[in-house]
C-alpha positions in Angstrom: 75.5 -156.9 28.7 74.5 -156.2 32.3 72.3 -158.5 34.5 70.8 -156.8 37.5 68.6 -157.8 40.4 65.0 -156.4 40.5 63.1 -157.2 43.6 59.3 -156.8 43.9 58.3 -156.3 47.5 54.5 -156.4 46.9 53.7 -153.2 48.8 56.6 -153.3 51.3 59.3 -151.6 49.2 59.7 -148.5 51.3 60.0 -150.6 54.5 62.6 -152.8 52.7 64.6 -149.9 51.6 64.7 -148.5 55.2 65.7 -152.0 56.5 68.6 -152.4 54.0 69.8 -148.9 54.8 70.0 -149.8 58.5 71.1 -153.4 58.1 73.6 -153.1 55.2 74.3 -149.4 54.8 72.4 -149.3 51.5 72.2 -146.0 49.7 69.1 -145.1 47.8 70.0 -143.5 44.4 66.5 -143.1 43.1 62.9 -143.6 44.1 59.7 -142.8 42.2 56.2 -143.2 43.6 53.3 -144.3 41.4 51.6 -140.9 41.9 54.7 -139.1 40.5 54.8 -141.0 37.2 54.9 -138.5 34.3 52.6 -140.8 32.3 49.3 -142.4 33.2 49.4 -146.2 33.5 49.1 -148.1 30.3 45.9 -150.2 29.6 45.9 -153.7 31.0 48.2 -155.2 33.5 51.9 -154.8 33.0 54.7 -156.7 34.6 54.1 -155.1 37.9 50.3 -155.4 37.7 47.7 -152.7 37.8 48.3 -149.3 39.4 47.9 -149.6 43.2 45.2 -147.6 44.9 47.8 -146.0 47.1 49.8 -143.6 44.9 52.5 -143.4 47.6 53.6 -146.9 46.8 57.0 -147.2 45.0 56.8 -147.6 41.3 60.6 -147.9 40.9 63.7 -147.5 43.0 67.4 -148.1 42.7 69.8 -148.6 45.6 73.3 -149.7 46.2 74.7 -152.2 48.7 78.4 -151.6 48.6 79.2 -151.2 44.9 76.2 -153.4 43.8 73.1 -151.8 42.3 69.8 -153.3 43.1 66.4 -152.2 41.8 63.1 -152.6 43.6 59.4 -151.9 43.4 56.2 -152.4 45.3 54.8 -154.4 42.3 51.2 -155.5 42.8 51.0 -154.2 46.4 49.3 -157.2 47.9 51.6 -157.2 51.0 52.9 -160.8 50.5 56.2 -160.7 48.7 57.5 -164.1 47.5 61.1 -164.7 46.8 61.9 -168.2 45.7 64.6 -170.0 43.7 67.5 -167.5 44.3 69.7 -166.0 47.0 71.6 -162.8 47.1 75.2 -163.4 48.1 77.1 -160.8 50.2 80.8 -160.9 50.8 82.1 -159.8 54.2 85.6 -158.5 54.8 86.1 -160.8 57.8 84.3 -163.0 60.3 83.4 -160.0 62.5 81.7 -158.3 59.6 80.0 -161.6 58.5 78.5 -162.0 62.0 77.3 -158.4 62.0 75.7 -158.7 58.5 74.1 -162.1 59.3 72.6 -160.8 62.5 71.3 -157.6 60.8 69.7 -159.5 57.9 68.3 -162.1 60.3 66.5 -159.6 62.5 62.9 -160.5 62.0 63.9 -163.2 59.5 64.8 -166.9 59.6 68.2 -168.6 59.7 68.4 -171.2 56.9 72.0 -172.3 57.5 73.8 -171.1 60.7 77.0 -169.0 60.2 79.9 -171.4 60.4 83.3 -172.4 59.0 83.2 -174.4 55.8 85.8 -175.9 53.4 85.3 -172.8 51.1 85.0 -170.0 53.7 86.1 -169.2 57.2 82.5 -168.0 57.8 79.4 -168.9 55.7 75.7 -168.9 56.4 72.2 -168.4 54.8 69.4 -166.3 56.2 66.0 -165.2 54.9 65.4 -161.6 55.9 62.0 -160.3 57.2 60.8 -160.0 53.6 61.7 -163.5 52.6 64.8 -162.6 50.5 67.4 -165.3 51.0 71.0 -164.1 51.6 74.2 -166.1 51.6 76.7 -164.3 53.8 80.4 -165.4 53.5 83.9 -164.4 54.0 86.1 -165.0 50.9 88.9 -167.5 51.8 92.0 -166.0 50.0 93.3 -169.5 49.4 90.2 -170.3 47.4 90.4 -167.2 45.3 93.8 -166.7 43.8 92.8 -163.3 42.2 92.9 -161.6 45.6 
């Protein structure tokens, strides 16, 4: 069994993909626009809602941040993405990388917990990016993780 993240950017998916490419070095593996779908939309509203009037919006995409796959879509295309009740956690190799990732994700976003030393990490912080996705940035403390 595999559990994966699927983010709905409500009309801002392409902007988000470009942001994550720049901020995190994300690599886009696949992107399909609504206008390129081989099948017409099914009747009624599906999980992503009705077909948007702009066929250039993204129906489905898959990208990788490091070795982690993430899927994303424009969804309902209302322009107001809402991400609540979860955070994506990203591990940095060291404090310098943590600062770089935190600053990049925070560009246009909002710091929730400043990057600082904690009992479980030499560097940990939380930031919501410009789309409202919450991120926990941390450096793994080797003494807290005996498998490393």
